[in-house]
N, C-alpha and C positions, 0 to 999 in steps of 0.2 A: 770217228764219229765229233769227239765232245773234244775241241782244239784246243781251249784256253783253259787256264784256271776258274776264270767267272763262270762258264758256260761250266764246270765239272761242280762249282760251287751250288750254282743253282737249280742245277738238275736233280744232286743228292738232298738238296734243303727241301724244293717242294715233291719230291717223290717222299721224301720221311712226313712232311705234313700233312700230304694227302694219305698215306697211309694210316698215321696217329689219329688226322681226325675224324675220317671214317670211322673207326674202330671206336671210337665216341658216339658216331652216331648210329653203330647196330644196335644197341638196345631198343631204340627205337621200333624193330621187327617185333619185339615180346611187349607192342604198346595193350596191344587188344585183347594177348594173352594176361598181361597183368589186369586189366579191365575186368579181366572175367573172373579170375583169384581173387578181385578185391568184391565181389559177387554183383560186377554191373549188371543191368538187363540189356536185350539188344538195343532198345530205344535210348538207357544210358549210356552206353558203347558211341552210340552216334551222337550223343549229346558232345562225350568228352572228344571225339575225333573233331567236331566241329569248333571246339572251342582250342585245338589245336590247330586247326588252320584258320581260324579267325588271328590268332597272336601272329600266326604267317603274316596272313593278309591284310592285317595292320601294322607290323612292325618292320619288315622287309623292307618297301619303300622308304622308312626312316629311315633304317641302316645302312641303308645303298646312298639315301644322300647327304648322313653322316661322313660319310669316305669321301666323298667326292668334295663335299666342304672342306675337310680337313685335309685333304689331299693328302691321306694315308689309309690303306686298307688294313695295312701294317696293326696302327694302331686299334682301328676298330674292331677287329680282331681280338686284339688284347680286353678289349670291356667285354666284349661277347663270351670268350672264356670265363670272364671272371662273375659273369650272372648265370651260366651253365652250371658252376662249380658250387656257387651258392644258394641257388632254387633247385639243382638234382638232390643235392643231398637232405635238402628239407624234405624232398617230394619224396624220397625212401625213408626216410623216417616218419612222418606224420601223414600217416596213411587210414584206412578204416571208416575215414566218412566224405562220401561220395560228393558233394558239394565241394569241400576242400580238398580233393583229390585233384577234382578238374581245374579248381582253380588255380593250387599248384604246377601241375602240368602245363597248363597257360602261360605259367610264368618262365619255366622252364622253356619253351618254345618263344619266348619274345626275344629269347637270345639264340637260343639252337635253330632255330628255323633259318635264321639269315647265313651262320656261316658257309654253306656250302655254296651260296652267290656269290658271296665275299670274295671266299678262297678263288671261287670258277673265275671271277672278273681281274683278282690279281695274277692269278697264272697264265691266263687266256693274253694280258698286258705283257706280261714277260715273254711268251711264246711270242709276241712279236715285236719284240725290241731284240734287236740284235748286238752281240759283242761288239768292242774295236776290231774283231776279226770278219764280221759277216754271219759268226754263227748263230743259229738260235738254237733253243731248246724245241724238243717233239712234245706236243701235249698227251697223245695216247700215253707214250710208256710213263709218263709223270700219272696220268688221272688212274693207271691200269692199276698203279702202288694201291692206291685208296681203294679200289676195286677186291685187293687182295688182304689188304686190311680188315675191311669190311668180312669178308668171307670168312677169315680166322676169328676173328671176334666174334660174328655169330655160332660158328661150332663153340668154340672155349662158351659161352653163357648156355649154349643146347647141351654142354656135360656138367654145368654148374645145378641147372635148373633138373635137370633129369635125372643123371647119377648123384651127385650131391646133395639132391634136394633143398637148394638153395631158393630161397624165394622170389618170385619174380619182381617185388618190390625194390630187390637192390641193382635191377636194371639200371634205376636212376642213381645211385651212388657210384655205379661204377661206370658211368657217362660221366658225372661231375668229378671222379677221377683223373679220367682222360682229357677230361679239359684242362686239369691241372698240368698234366704235361704238356698238351699243346701250348699253352698259356708259357712255358718256359722255351720251349723251343723256338715258338714265333718270337720272343723279347731278346732271343740271341741274333736273328738275322741281322749283318752286319752289310751294307753293300763295299764293294770293295775301291779302290784307289779308279780301278778304271772305269768303274760303274760310275763316280762322281765325275772323271772328265768326260763319259761319253753323256749322261744325261744330267742337268741341271737340278738341282734344288728344286721342290718345287714351293709354292707358297699357298697358302690356303685363300680361298674365294667365298662371299657368301653366296647363296643360293641365287638370289636377284644377279648375280655378275655371272652365274654361272649358265642361267637362264633353262632349265631343265622343261619350260615349258613348250621350248621348238621341239619338245619331241610327238606333240599333239600334231603339228603339220607336217611332222614326216609320214608319208602315207604307205610308204612299203611296213615302218614298224608298228604302225596303228592296227592294220591288217594283221600282221602276224603276233601282235598281242594275244587276239582272239584266237589263233589259229593255235601257236604255241601253250595256252589255256586249255584246251581240246585235246591237242595231242598227249597232251600229260596226265590225262583223266584214268587213264588204265594205268600210271606208277601211284598217284597218289590216291583214288579210290578202289579200283580192283584190285591191287597189293593188299591193301588195308583188310581186306575180308576172306582172305586165302585163309587165316585160322578157321573160320564157322566153313567153307566150302570142306576144308579137311574134319570139320567134327562132324558134317553133314555128310559124308562119307565113312565113316566112324572111326576117324583116325586120329590122337592125339594132338592136339592145337598147336603145340610147343612146336611141332617140328616143322612148322612154319621159320625156324631160326634155320635146321639143315637146307628149304627151300630157298631163303634168301643167299645165305653161302654159294648154294650152287648156282642160283642169279650171276650174283656177284662175280663169280670166278669167271662165267661166261663174256663178263664185256669183255674181260682182256682181251682175247683175240682182235676181236672188231675196234678194238680203243688203238691196241698198234698197226691196225690197218686203214685205222678213218681217214685219218691225212690224203693216202693215197688213193681210198674211195671217191672221196669228196672232191679230188682235184682231179680224176676223169669223171666223175659223174656231173658234178656242180652243186650246190646245197641246194636247187629248187628239185632236182632228178632222186636226191639221194633222201629228202625228208619224206617225199610223196613214198618209196619204198618202204621207209619205217611207216608210215601210216597205214600203208598195203596190213601188212606184216603184224602189225599192231591190232589191227582189226580182228585177224584170222585167228590169232592168239586168246584175242578173249573171245572171242563166239564159240572157241573150243573149250571153255572152260564152262559152258553152259550145256555141254553135251558131255561134258567127260565121266567116266563110274568106277574108275580105278587109279591109285595113288601115279600108276605109272606114266598116265595119261600126263598127271599134273606137273610130276619132275622135268617130262619132255617139253610144255607148254613154258614153266618157268627159264628152261635152257635156250627156247626159243626169246623170251621176254630180256634176259641178262642179255644175250648177242646180239639184238636190235637196238637195245637201251645204251651198248656199248660204243654203236653207231649216233643215239640220238645225241647222246651228252658232248662229242664233239660237232655235229651238224648244226644243232640248235643254238649253241654258244658260238659258235663260231659266225652264221649267219647271221645273232642277232649282234656280234662288232660289227660286221661289215655293214650295217644299217644306219648305224648311229657315230656321232661326234664321239672321239677317243678320251674328252674329260665326260661324256655322262655314262660311260661303260657299265659302273657300277650302279646307276642309277636304273638307267634300263631295264639292265639284269636281274637288280630285284624286283623292282615294278613287274616284270613278265611272272618270276617265280611267285609274287603276291596273287597276281590272277587265278593260279594254277588253286592257291590256297583259300581265292574266292568261291570259284564254283565247286570246291569241295565242300567247303562249309554248308552248301545247300542241300550237296549230296549225304554227305553224315548226316542230317538232320532229317531226311528222309529214308536213309540205310535202315533207322530200327523197323519202323511202320513196313516197310518193303517187302524187309526179310521175315517179319511176323506174319506179314498177311499171305506173300507171293513165292517165301524161301530165300535161299540166298545168290540162286540160281538167278535172280531176277536184277542184279547188281550188275551183271555182267551184260544184260540187256542194254543196260543205262550207257555200260561204257563201249559196248560195240558201236551204238547209234553215235558216240560222239567220235567216234576215229572216223565215223564216214561223212557227218558233217563235217570235221575238220580238214577232212582230203577235197571237197567238195566245194567249199569255201574259200581253202588256198587256191585250190584251179581256177575260180571264178575271181579274185581279188587278182589276180597276176594276170588275168587276161583283161581285167578293168585298164590296169596301167598300163597292159601294153596299148588298148585301144587309144586311150586318153596319151598317150606318149610321155607319163609318167617317167623320170629317171631317178636310176637309184641313187643312195647318199654316194657323194663322193668329197671327202676331207678338203681333196686340193682345189676345190672347187667354194668348200665353207668358207668365206671369210669372217663372219662370226666367232666359229670355232676356230680362225688362223688369231683372232684377237685375243681371245681367251686364253691361248694355249703358251700366247706371250707374256700374258698376263703371270700365268701361273710360272712361269719357268724365267723372268725376269730378274 
């Protein structure tokens, strides 16, 4: 399968990075539990989640543009890991005050909230870049290493929090420590001699030269921007309130870590198969299937009475999310100029945070008034709207004969790429 040293090196490096950085992200599964342990009520929890989503919304586009401007996702990640290490440590130490805790969580997410999007755009670029022999690395197996890393980490944290009675505030310190490990790993990345021969060294371009405003004229990107936001609501909002759902069912909220591990492990099979499925069905059909299954899954939480039901639905969520990770990122990549991949990826991720801000702010009063299951009425509705909107925008594009993006016909992109690698 791997026919060159370069391919072996890239596969091992990105698999290791995915495993390590998703282990760093795993403590986020306990964010709501952490706030509960700090004495937050439902409205304060909603405010805390809103602050976290606001940080992502504000800074995801910023870091995406920084990555495109300096022409190095690696250097951008080094900056992000440094910020996570500093503010994660402070959040773990300076707890007790609601306002200060929310401010510190916000500061962590300013950096941590962009790591996934920047890493994904880096990985997808590598996936689409063959070596000198024409070999490519496969996104599915590499990304699955992240799911495995996340699952193992959440199980370890569950053991720490339940068996060793470690305070959940240390989840931030653990994340900070793993950020340091990620920094060390990323700093060791070296391009081989064959890399330098195959790919010219890029130079920095200003945002004015990159012309990110072109994305606003791209019909399919702009419309999918909103679809992407809606289709990720179950993951951004629905998953956040699993601890309250467990509590409503008489379970220990910390068990959410075990559910997170189950969910992550179930991503692996479809991550491996995602390339074949997408190749057979195409991005559009695959995304329609994903939306339908996620809608059914979110509907199930409204009706769930037993833990085994929640476990089954989390298995479904993990499985379909494995397909979503490959389909959504790949579809976005196909819609935009290559030099704006990071910007487009982070803008779409920021859109998810934007709608999550509203969801988080209203979630506390919604739960207090109608119960936690009312949250899943919202998530089901989002999936129905997403499916209808996706079908409608594609139909309008077809009727108006709007062509999908074609890099070979984009003279502006060709000129920019020439400047980048001249």
